[in-house]
C-alpha positions in Angstrom: 40.3 5.2 64.7 36.5 4.3 63.1 35.6 0.5 63.1 36.3 -1.3 60.1 32.8 -3.2 58.2 33.3 -6.7 58.7 34.1 -9.0 55.5 31.4 -11.2 55.7 29.2 -8.4 55.5 30.6 -6.3 52.9 30.3 -9.0 49.9 26.7 -9.7 50.4 26.3 -5.9 50.7 27.7 -5.3 47.6 26.1 -7.9 46.0 23.0 -6.9 46.8 23.4 -3.6 45.8 24.9 -4.4 42.7 21.8 -6.9 41.9 19.1 -3.9 42.6 21.0 -1.3 40.4 20.8 -3.8 37.6 17.4 -4.3 38.5 16.5 -0.8 38.6 18.2 -0.2 35.4 16.0 -3.0 33.6 13.0 -1.4 34.8 14.1 2.0 33.6 14.6 0.2 30.6 11.5 -1.6 30.5 9.4 1.8 31.9 11.3 4.3 31.3 9.5 7.0 29.5 8.9 7.3 25.5 7.7 9.3 22.6 5.1 8.1 20.9 6.2 8.6 17.1 3.3 9.6 15.1 1.7 11.9 18.1 3.4 14.8 17.8 2.1 18.1 16.6 2.1 18.8 13.1 5.2 20.5 11.7 2.9 23.3 10.6 0.3 25.0 12.0 -3.3 23.8 10.6 -5.2 26.3 8.3 -6.6 29.5 10.7 -8.3 32.6 10.4 -7.6 35.8 8.8 -8.7 39.4 9.2 -12.8 39.4 9.5 -12.7 36.0 10.2 -12.4 34.6 6.7 -11.1 31.1 6.5 -7.5 31.4 5.0 -6.9 27.9 3.2 -3.7 26.2 2.4 -2.3 26.5 -0.7 -0.9 23.2 -1.8 1.5 23.1 -4.9 -0.1 21.2 -7.7 1.8 18.3 -9.7 2.1 18.6 -13.6 -1.0 17.2 -15.5 -0.5 13.9 -16.6 -0.5 14.9 -20.5 2.4 17.3 -19.4 4.5 14.8 -18.0 4.1 12.7 -21.3 5.2 15.9 -23.1 8.2 15.7 -20.8 8.8 12.0 -21.6 8.9 12.9 -25.3 10.9 15.5 -25.4 13.8 13.7 -23.7 13.9 11.7 -27.0 14.3 14.5 -29.3 10.2 15.4 -29.4 9.4 19.0 -29.8 6.0 19.1 -29.6 2.8 16.9 -30.1 0.0 18.4 -31.9 -3.5 17.2 -32.7 -5.0 17.3 -35.8 -8.4 19.0 -35.9 -11.5 18.6 -38.3 -10.1 21.0 -40.7 -6.3 19.9 -40.6 -3.5 19.9 -37.8 -3.7 23.6 -36.1 -4.9 25.6 -39.2 -2.8 23.8 -41.8 -5.0 22.5 -44.8 -6.3 18.8 -45.1 -3.9 18.5 -47.9 -0.7 19.1 -46.3 -2.5 16.8 -43.1 -2.3 14.1 -45.5 0.9 14.4 -46.9 2.4 14.4 -43.7 0.5 11.3 -43.2 -1.8 12.3 -40.1 -5.0 10.7 -40.7 -8.4 11.4 -38.5 -7.9 12.1 -34.6 -4.2 10.8 -35.1 -1.6 12.9 -33.0 1.5 14.0 -35.0 5.1 14.7 -33.2 7.4 16.9 -34.6 10.5 15.9 -34.1 14.4 18.0 -32.7 16.7 14.9 -31.9 19.2 17.8 -31.5 16.8 19.4 -28.9 17.0 16.2 -26.7 16.8 16.2 -23.5 17.8 12.8 -22.0 17.2 11.8 -18.7 19.7 10.8 -15.7 17.2 7.9 -14.8 14.7 6.0 -16.2 13.2 3.6 -13.8 10.3 1.0 -15.2 7.8 0.3 -12.6 6.4 2.2 -10.1 5.5 -0.2 -6.8 7.1 0.5 -3.8 10.9 -0.1 -5.3 10.6 1.9 -8.1 8.3 4.8 -6.6 11.5 4.9 -3.8 14.1 5.2 -6.1 12.6 7.9 -8.1 12.0 9.7 -4.6 15.5 9.4 -3.5 17.4 10.4 -6.9 14.9 13.4 -7.4 15.4 14.6 -4.1 19.6 14.0 -4.8 19.0 16.6 -7.7 18.6 14.2 -10.0 16.0 13.8 -13.4 14.6 11.2 -13.2 11.7 9.5 -15.1 9.4 6.6 -13.7 6.7 4.6 -15.8 4.1 1.9 -14.6 2.3 -0.6 -17.1 -0.6 -0.1 -14.9 -0.9 1.9 -11.8 1.3 3.1 -8.7 1.2 -0.2 -6.6 -1.0 -1.9 -9.3 0.7 -5.2 -8.2 2.6 -6.9 -4.9 2.7 -3.2 -3.5 -0.8 -3.0 -2.7 -1.2 -6.8 -1.7 1.0 -6.8 1.4 -0.3 -8.6 5.1 0.1 -4.5 5.8 2.8 -4.4 8.1 5.6 -2.5 8.5 7.9 -5.2 10.3 11.2 -6.7 10.9 9.6 -10.0 11.2 9.9 -12.2 14.1 9.9 -15.4 12.2 13.1 -14.3 10.2 14.8 -13.5 13.4 14.1 -16.6 15.0 15.2 -18.6 11.6 18.5 -16.3 11.8 19.1 -17.9 15.6 18.9 -21.2 15.0 20.2 -21.4 11.2 22.7 -19.4 12.6 21.6 -17.2 9.2 24.0 -13.7 9.7 21.8 -12.5 6.1 18.7 -13.1 8.0 19.8 -11.5 11.0 21.0 -8.4 9.1 17.5 -8.5 7.2 15.8 -8.0 10.4 18.3 -5.8 12.0 17.6 -3.3 8.7 13.8 -3.5 8.7 13.8 -2.5 12.3 15.7 0.7 11.3 13.6 1.5 8.4 10.4 0.8 10.5 10.9 3.8 12.5 11.3 6.0 9.1 7.8 4.8 8.0 6.6 7.0 11.0 8.8 9.8 10.6 8.2 10.4 7.0 4.8 9.4 6.6 2.6 9.4 10.2 -0.9 9.8 8.8 -0.1 6.5 6.7 1.3 4.3 9.2 1.0 3.5 12.7 2.5 1.2 15.8 0.2 -2.0 16.5 0.2 -4.5 19.4 0.5 -7.8 18.4 -0.1 -11.3 20.6 1.2 -13.9 20.7 -1.0 -16.6 22.7 1.0 -19.6 24.9 -0.9 -22.4 25.0 1.7 -23.9 27.3 3.7 -22.8 30.3 7.2 -23.9 29.5 6.6 -22.0 26.2 6.3 -18.8 27.7 10.2 -18.7 28.3 11.2 -19.1 24.8 8.4 -16.4 23.5 9.7 -13.9 26.1 13.1 -14.4 25.2 12.6 -14.0 21.2 10.7 -10.8 21.6 12.9 -9.2 24.3 15.6 -10.1 21.9 13.3 -8.6 19.2 13.0 -5.4 21.2 16.6 -5.4 21.6 17.1 -5.1 17.9 15.4 -2.2 17.6 17.1 -0.4 20.1 16.0 3.4 21.1 14.0 3.0 18.0 11.4 0.9 19.9 8.4 2.5 20.7 7.2 0.0 23.5 8.8 -3.1 25.4 7.2 -6.7 24.6 5.1 -7.8 27.9 3.6 -11.1 29.4 0.1 -11.4 29.7 -2.0 -13.9 32.3 -4.6 -15.4 30.5 -7.2 -13.9 32.1 -5.8 -10.6 31.0 -5.5 -11.7 27.5 -8.6 -12.7 27.0 -10.0 -9.3 28.5 -7.4 -8.0 25.7 -8.7 -10.6 22.7 -11.6 -11.9 23.8 -12.2 -13.8 20.3 -9.2 -16.4 21.6 -10.3 -19.7 22.4 -10.4 -20.1 26.3 -9.4 -23.9 26.5 -5.4 -24.9 26.6 -4.8 -20.8 27.0 -2.0 -20.0 29.3 -1.3 -16.4 28.7 -0.1 -14.2 25.5 2.8 -12.3 25.1 2.5 -8.8 23.7 5.4 -7.0 20.6 4.8 -4.1 19.2 5.8 -3.8 15.2 3.7 -1.2 12.6 1.3 -1.5 9.9 0.5 1.2 7.4 -1.6 1.6 4.2 0.3 0.1 1.4 -1.1 1.8 -1.8 -1.9 4.7 -0.2 1.7 4.8 0.6 3.0 3.9 -2.5 0.9 6.6 -4.2 2.7 9.4 -2.0 5.8 8.2 -3.0 5.1 9.0 -6.5 3.2 12.0 -5.8 6.1 13.6 -3.6 8.6 12.2 -6.5 6.4 14.4 -8.9 6.7 17.5 -6.3 10.8 17.3 -6.4 10.5 17.1 -10.3 10.2 13.5 -11.2 8.4 12.9 -14.4 6.1 10.3 -13.2 3.6 8.6 -15.2 1.1 5.5 -14.9 -0.2 3.4 -17.5 2.3 3.4 -20.0 3.8 0.2 -21.0 7.6 0.0 -22.0 7.4 -2.3 -25.7 11.1 -2.6 -26.1 14.7 -1.2 -25.3 17.0 0.9 -27.3 20.7 0.6 -27.8 23.2 2.8 -29.2 26.2 2.2 -31.6 28.2 0.2 -28.8 25.5 -2.3 -27.1 25.1 0.4 -24.3 21.3 1.1 -22.9 20.5 4.6 -24.5 16.5 4.7 -23.5 13.5 2.9 -23.8 10.0 2.5 -26.2 6.8 3.1 -24.8 2.8 3.6 -25.8 0.1 5.1 -23.6 -2.5 2.3 -22.5 -5.1 5.1 -21.6 -5.1 5.9 -25.6 -5.7 2.5 -26.3 -8.4 2.5 -23.7 -10.0 5.4 -25.3 -10.6 3.7 -28.9 -7.9 5.1 -30.6 -4.5 3.4 -31.5 -1.2 4.7 -29.1 1.6 5.7 -31.0 5.1 4.3 -29.5 7.8 6.8 -28.6 11.4 7.1 -27.2 13.0 7.7 -23.4 15.9 8.9 -23.7 17.8 8.5 -20.3 21.4 7.9 -19.6 20.6 4.6 -16.9 17.8 2.5 -17.3 16.6 0.9 -13.7 14.5 -2.4 -13.9 12.2 -2.2 -10.4 9.2 -4.7 -11.6 8.7 -7.0 -9.0 7.7 -10.1 -10.3 7.9 -8.9 -13.7 11.8 -8.3 -13.5 13.0 -11.3 -15.7 10.1 -9.9 -18.4 12.4 -6.5 -18.7 15.7 -8.7 -18.6 14.6 -10.8 -21.7 13.7 -7.0 -23.6 17.6 -6.5 -22.8 18.8 -10.2 -23.8 16.9 -13.0 -24.3 19.3 -15.8 -23.0 19.7 -14.3 -19.7 18.8 -16.7 -17.3 15.4 -15.9 -15.0 16.4 -15.0 -11.5 12.8 -14.6 -9.8 11.4 -17.3 -8.4 7.2 -16.4 -7.7 5.7 -17.4 -4.7 2.3 -16.7 -3.7 0.4 -14.7 -1.0 -3.1 -14.7 -0.2 -5.1 -12.9 2.1 -8.5 -13.1 3.1 -10.8 -10.2 4.6 -13.7 -10.6 7.8 -15.9 -8.3 9.3 -14.1 -6.2 11.8 -15.7 -8.0 14.8 -13.6 -10.9 14.3 -10.8 -8.9 15.8 -10.0 -6.0 18.6 -9.9 -2.9 16.9 -6.3 -1.8 17.6 -4.5 -5.2 18.8 -3.6 -8.2 16.1 -2.5 -11.3 16.8 0.3 -14.0 15.0 0.2 -18.0 15.1 3.4 -19.0 15.0 2.2 -22.5 15.0 -0.1 -23.4 11.9 -0.8 -26.8 11.6 1.9 -26.9 8.8 4.4 -24.5 10.2 3.9 -21.2 8.4 2.7 -18.3 10.4 -0.6 -16.7 9.8 -1.2 -13.0 11.2 -4.9 -11.4 12.2 -4.7 -8.2 12.0 -7.3 -5.5 12.3 -6.5 -2.9 9.2 -9.4 -0.3 8.2 -12.3 -1.3 10.3 -12.2 -5.2 8.7 -10.0 -7.7 9.4 -7.1 -9.0 7.6 -5.6 -12.9 8.1 -2.8 -14.5 6.1 -0.8 -15.3 4.3 -0.1 -18.2 2.6 3.5 -19.3 0.9 3.5 -21.1 -2.5 5.2 -21.5 -5.7 3.1 -20.1 -8.3 3.1 -18.9 -11.7 3.3 -15.3 -12.9 0.3 -13.2 -14.0 -1.3 -9.4 -13.7 -4.3 -10.2 -11.5 -3.6 -13.5 -9.8 -6.9 -15.1 -8.2 -6.9 -16.1 -4.5 -7.8 -20.5 -5.0 -10.0 -21.9 -2.8 -7.6 -24.3 -1.3 -5.7 -21.2 0.0 -8.6 -19.4 1.3 -10.0 -22.2 3.3 -6.9 -23.1 4.8 -6.3 -19.8 6.2 -10.3 -20.2 7.7 -9.2 -23.7 9.1 -6.4 -21.9 11.1 -8.6 -19.4 12.1 -10.8 -21.3 13.6 -8.5 -22.9 15.8 -7.7 -19.9 17.8 -11.1 -18.3 18.6 -13.6 -19.5 20.5 -15.4 -22.1 19.5 -19.0 -20.1 20.1 -17.4 -18.2 17.0 -18.3 -19.8 13.9 -16.1 -18.3 11.0 -17.8 -19.3 8.0 -16.4 -18.8 4.0 -19.3 -16.7 3.7 -17.8 -13.9 5.9 -15.3 -13.6 3.6 -15.6 -9.9 2.0 -12.5 -10.1 0.0 -9.6 -12.0 -0.9 -6.9 -11.7 -2.9 -3.2 -13.2 -4.2 0.1 -11.0 -4.0 3.0 -12.3 -6.1 6.2 -12.2 -4.0 9.5 -11.5 -6.2 12.0 -14.0 -4.3 15.2 -13.6 -6.2 18.3 -15.9 -6.9 21.5 -14.3 -7.1 22.6 -14.9 -11.6 26.4 -14.8 -10.1 26.2 -17.3 -7.3 27.1 -21.0 -8.0 24.0 -22.8 -6.5 21.8 -21.5 -9.0 18.7 -22.9 -6.5 19.8 -21.0 -3.5 17.0 -17.7 -3.3 18.2 -14.4 -1.7 15.7 -12.9 1.4 16.9 -9.7 1.1 17.0 -7.9 -1.9 19.4 -8.1 -4.7 21.1 -5.3 -7.4 22.4 -6.4 -10.7 23.8 -5.2 -13.7 23.8 -6.3 -17.3 26.9 -6.1 -19.7 24.9 -3.7 -21.6 23.8 -1.2 -18.8 20.3 -2.6 -17.2 20.8 -2.2 -13.9 17.7 -4.8 -11.9 16.8 -4.3 -8.3 14.1 -6.8 -7.1 13.7 -8.9 -4.0 13.2 -7.2 -0.7 10.5 -6.1 1.0 7.5 -2.7 1.5 9.6 -2.3 5.0 13.0 -2.0 3.4 12.0 -0.2 0.3 13.6 3.1 1.4 17.2 1.3 1.8 16.9 -0.8 -1.6 16.3 2.8 -3.4 19.1 4.1 -1.7 21.4 1.5 -2.4 20.3 1.4 -6.0 20.6 5.2 -6.6 23.9 4.7 -4.8 25.0 2.1 -7.1 23.6 3.9 -10.3 25.0 7.0 -10.0 28.8 5.2 -9.7 28.0 3.2 -12.8 26.3 5.4 -15.1 29.0 8.5 -13.5 25.7 10.7 -12.6 26.4 13.9 -10.5 24.0 14.8 -7.9 23.0 18.5 -7.2 21.9 20.3 -4.2 18.1 21.4 -4.4 17.8 25.2 -3.5 14.5 25.7 -4.0 12.7 22.8 -2.7 8.9 22.7 -3.1 6.4 23.8 -1.1 5.1 20.7 -0.1 3.5 21.4 2.9 1.1 24.0 1.4 2.2 26.6 4.2 5.3 28.0 2.9 7.7 26.3 5.7 8.3 23.1 7.1 11.2 21.7 9.2 12.2 18.3 7.2 15.2 18.2 8.9 16.4 17.0 5.5 19.7 18.8 3.9 19.0 18.8 0.3 22.7 18.6 -0.1 22.8 15.7 -2.8 23.1 13.1 -0.4 20.4 10.6 0.5 17.7 12.2 2.3 14.7 9.7 2.2 14.7 9.1 6.0 13.7 12.5 6.8 11.9 14.1 3.5 8.7 13.9 4.8 6.1 12.6 2.2 2.7 14.2 0.8 0.6 14.9 3.6 2.5 14.4 6.7 3.5 18.1 7.4 -0.3 19.3 8.8 -0.7 16.1 10.0 -2.2 15.4 13.8 -3.9 13.2 15.3 -6.7 15.3 15.9 -6.9 17.4 12.7 -9.9 15.5 11.9 -11.6 18.1 14.5 -10.6 20.9 12.5 -12.3 19.5 9.6 -15.6 18.7 11.0 -16.0 21.6 12.3 -14.9 24.2 9.0 -16.6 21.4 6.4 -19.0 19.6 8.5 -18.5 16.0 7.8 -19.2 13.0 9.8 -16.6 12.0 12.3 -15.4 8.3 11.3 -14.9 10.1 7.6 -13.2 12.8 9.1 -10.7 10.3 10.6 -10.6 8.4 7.5 -9.4 11.1 5.4 -7.0 12.6 7.4 -5.3 9.2 8.1 -5.6 8.5 4.1 -4.3 11.9 2.8 -2.8 13.7 5.7 -3.1 17.8 5.6 -4.8 16.8 2.0 -7.6 16.0 3.6 -8.3 19.4 3.4 -8.5 19.4 -1.0 -10.4 16.2 -0.6 -13.1 17.7 1.6 -13.2 20.7 -0.2 -13.8 18.4 -3.7 -17.2 16.6 -1.9 -20.6 17.3 -2.7 -23.2 18.7 -0.9 -25.4 16.2 0.7 -28.4 18.9 1.3 -29.0 17.5 5.2 -28.7 19.3 8.1 -25.7 17.2 8.9 -23.5 15.6 7.7 -23.3 18.5 5.3 -20.4 17.4 3.2 -19.4 14.6 1.7 -21.1 11.3 -0.2 -20.5 7.7 0.7 -19.4 5.3 -2.0 -21.1 2.3 0.0 -22.6 3.0 3.5 -20.4 0.6 4.8 -17.1 2.7 4.6 -16.2 6.2 5.3 -14.9 6.9 1.3 -16.4 9.5 -0.2 -17.2 11.1 -3.7 -14.5 14.2 -2.9 -11.5 11.2 -3.0 -12.9 10.0 -6.2 -12.1 13.9 -7.8 -9.1 14.1 -5.8 -7.6 11.0 -7.0 -8.4 12.7 -11.1 -7.1 15.7 -10.6 -3.9 15.2 -8.0 -3.1 11.2 -8.2 -3.4 10.7 -11.8 -6.0 7.9 -11.1 -7.3 7.0 -15.0 -9.3 4.3 -14.4 -12.3 2.8 -12.4 -10.0 0.0 -10.7 -7.3 2.9 -9.5 -9.7 4.8 -7.8 -11.6 1.8 -5.9 -8.0 -0.3 -5.3 -5.3 1.8 -4.6 -6.4 5.6 -3.7 -9.7 4.3 -1.6 -9.3 0.5 -0.6 -12.8 -0.5 -1.0 -11.9 -3.1 -3.5 -9.2 -4.5 -0.8 -12.3 -4.5 1.6 -15.1 -5.6 0.3 -15.2 -6.9 -3.3 -19.0 -6.6 -3.2 -19.2 -3.0 -2.3 -17.1 -1.8 -4.6 -19.2 -3.6 -7.0 -21.9 -1.7 -5.8 -20.0 1.5 -6.0 -18.8 1.2 -8.9 -21.8 3.2 -11.2 -21.4 6.2 -9.0 -17.3 5.9 -9.4 -17.7 5.4 -12.9 -19.9 9.0 -13.5 -17.9 11.2 -11.4 -14.8 10.0 -13.1 -16.5 10.2 -16.8 -17.1 14.1 -15.9 -13.5 14.7 -14.7 -11.9 12.9 -17.6 -14.7 13.2 -19.9 -15.3 10.1 -21.3 -17.5 8.6 -23.9 -20.8 5.6 -23.5 -17.5 3.4 -24.6 -14.8 4.3 -22.4 -17.4 3.5 -19.8 -18.5 0.3 -20.8 -14.4 -0.5 -21.1 -14.5 0.7 -17.3 -17.6 -1.5 -16.2 -16.0 -4.7 -17.9 -12.4 -4.0 -16.9 -13.2 -3.7 -13.4 -15.6 -6.4 -13.1 -13.0 -8.4 -14.1 -10.4 -7.3 -11.6 -12.8 -7.7 -8.8 -13.0 -11.2 -9.3 -9.5 -11.3 -8.8 -10.4 -9.8 -5.3 -13.1 -12.7 -4.5 -16.5 -11.5 -6.1 -17.8 -14.7 -7.0 -17.9 -16.0 -10.6 -22.1 -15.9 -10.8 -21.6 -12.0 -10.2 -18.7 -11.0 -12.8 -21.3 -11.4 -15.9 -23.5 -8.3 -14.1 -24.2 -5.5 -15.7 -24.5 -2.0 -14.6 -28.1 -2.0 -15.0 -28.4 -5.3 -13.2 -26.0 -4.1 -10.2 -28.3 -0.7 -10.0 -31.4 -2.3 -9.9 -30.5 -4.2 -6.2 -30.4 -7.4 -8.3 -27.5 -8.4 -6.0 -29.2 -9.6 -3.1 -31.3 -12.1 -5.0 -28.2 -13.9 -5.6 -28.3 -14.3 -1.4 -30.8 -17.5 -1.7 -28.1 -19.0 -4.6 -25.3 -18.6 -2.6 -26.5 -19.2 1.0 -24.1 -22.0 1.9 -21.1 -20.2 0.5 -21.0 -16.3 0.1 -23.7 -15.0 2.3 -22.9 -13.6 5.0 -25.9 -14.0 7.3 -28.6 -16.6 7.8 -31.9 -16.4 6.0 -34.4 -15.4 9.5 -37.8 -15.2 9.9 -38.9 -11.4 10.5 -40.4 -12.6 13.5 -39.2 -15.1 15.8 -42.2 -17.2 17.1 -41.8 -16.8 20.5 -42.6 -13.1 19.8 -45.6 -14.2 17.2 -49.2 -13.5 17.4 -50.1 -16.4 15.1 -49.7 -19.8 16.1 -46.6 -21.9 15.4 -46.6 -22.7 11.9 -49.2 -19.9 10.9 -47.6 -17.1 10.2 -48.4 -16.2 6.4 -45.1 -14.5 6.2 -42.9 -17.3 7.5 -43.2 -20.7 5.6 -44.3 -23.7 7.5 -40.9 -25.4 6.5 -38.6 -22.3 8.0 -35.9 -23.3 10.0 -37.6 -21.3 12.7 -40.5 -23.3 12.6 -39.0 -26.2 13.2 
C-alpha cells in the first residue's frame, strides 16, 4: 500500500501550484507574442519588372472628374445635360436663339428632363469624418449615394483633432468614479474601433506609446490599475500591455522630463493617425465605390414634396464663384437626406424647421505645434493633472510636437482662431513638466489652431442641459436625419448605425456588389470584405492601403531617386498611391535627389503632391493643398506662407487659373493662415513681398513674441580676433559683448 501524503503538506502544495499557475498565466497574458498591426506585408505585391527588365507600374483606377460628379448631381434633379454658351452661341446655335433662351455671356444652360430624373438613395450633407464615413458605408452596401461639402473634406473639426485614435483614459476614469455606463460604453466601443484604423488604413495610423509621469509613490498603484483596466477592455485587440518605468528609465525614454519630484512613469499604448489624410481617403474610396462626392458645393435650401417630406436640396458650386462667375443653383433629388455637418448641424436643421431647438453645444479645443526636439520621435506624454484639472497631451506628429487641448464654450465660426490666453495656458502647463533648462517660448509655437467639438443635447431628453458624450441620431418630422456628436475614433460605428437607421426609415434596399472596383491597382486583393449588402467598413481597405508596407519607401527611392525622408512621408501619407505622387514630381536636375522639389526646406512635402491632389483628390484651392492634402499649414504657418507662391503656380497650371483667381487664392489663403497662428503683422503681405524674403525682416520687430531664436553675434567674443567691443560686425551694445 502506497504511503499517503500528509494533509499538512497537501494544502501548501496545492496553494503553491495554484499561485504558480495563476502567475504564469498572468505573465503569459502580459508577454505573449503578438502580431503587430501595421507591420504585415502588403496585401498585394509591389510593382515589378517584366520581360527585358521593363518596369511594370501599377494601374490604379481613376475617380470621376469633379465636372462629371456635378453632372451626376444635376441628373438626379432632372437635368439631362449642361451646355456652355460659346462666343457664337450655344454649341453652334445662333446668337439670337441664345438670347431668346436667356443665356448671356459665358453662362451655362441646363437642359431639363424631369421625367428622366435619377434620384439618389441618400444625400449626405457634410464630408467630414462622419459624412465621408456614412458615404463609404452606404456605397459599399450598394446604395446610390451623394455627399456634398460646403468647404473641403475635413475642413472643419475633422482636421483639427489631437491626432489620437483612442478609447480615452480620462473617459474611463470618469466612468469608474461616476459609475457612468454611457462613458464606459464609449470607451469600450472606441477601443474596438481603434483596431479597425490599422486594419483598413495602416499607412495613415500607427501605435503610439504614451507616458504618464508619476510624482508620488502612492500614485503608482492608482495609475497602474487604470492602465491595466484599459488594457483589459481592449482585450485581444490591444497591441502591447502597459508597463511601469523607474525614474531613470523614464528619463532615458523621455529626456526632456523634469527630474525633480519624478518617481517613475507608466507607459500605455494608443493609436495615432493623420486625420485629414484619413478623411480624404474615406471620400476617395467612396467615390471609387460609386458615390458622388463633391466638395465646395453649398446647400442653400431643402426641398419638400406635397406631403411635407424632404425630397432633395438646392445647392450651388462655390468654385464657379471663385472663378468670378455667378453660380447657378440646381436641385439634387434623394429619397433620404442625412445631416452630418458637425458644429453646423443646427443651421441645416433650421433649414428644415426654423422653430427647432438647437442641439449643438460647441466647445473649443486649442492645439499648438512646437518643434520636434521638444519630444521623443516615438513616444507621447499625457499630463492627467493640470493646474485646472484638465488633461493635456504632448505628442510627436509629422516630425513636430503637438500639445493640447483646451475645452471651453465657444461660438461657431468657419475658421476659429486660437486665443492667446489658451496658447499661454498650454505653454504654462508644458513648462511645468519639462526640465528647467528647457525654455518653451511663445516664439517656439509654429502653428496654433482651434477646433470646435460638436457636443450635443438630446432633443428628446427631459433635461435639455445634459450633454451626450457619444453620438446622437435623430429624425425630424419631415425626414431630415441628423447624426451629430461622437469623435474621430468612433466615426465608423457612427456611420454604420446611421446607415442602418436610414435603410429602415427611408425604406431603402441594399444590393450586393458583384464587380467591386480594382482599388489596389493590381487586379486583386483580399480585403476579407463580403460585399453582400451588409456593413463591411471594418474590412474594406481604403485607398492606398493594399500595396502599403513599412518597407515600400525603399522601392520608391530605388525607382524614382527621391530622398529617404520624402519617400517615407509619401508612403505614410498615400500608401501605394505614393507611386503616382512620385511620378508626378518634377525632376531636380541634380545627381540626387532625381525627383521631388520640396515646398519647404524644413518638411518632406514635394510638388508632386500638389498635382496629385488636384488630379486625384478634388483639391480646388491652395488651402485644400496646404492644410488637408499636405499638412504644412498645421505644422508651420509661416512655412506655409513661404510655400504659397509655388503652390498657387502649380495649381494654376493644373486648373487653368487666370490672374484674378490667383489673387483670390492669395488673399483667402492668407486669411486662413491667420486662423493657424500666422501673426497679424504678416496677414497683409503681398506675394511680391513674400518672394523677396521680407519675412526674415520681421524678426527684429517680433523677437519677444514670434521669433524662434535669439539674435546672436556672428562670432562669439571668445573666438573673435577683435578686442571686446571692437568687432565692426557686432555692435557695442550687443548682448554678446556684455
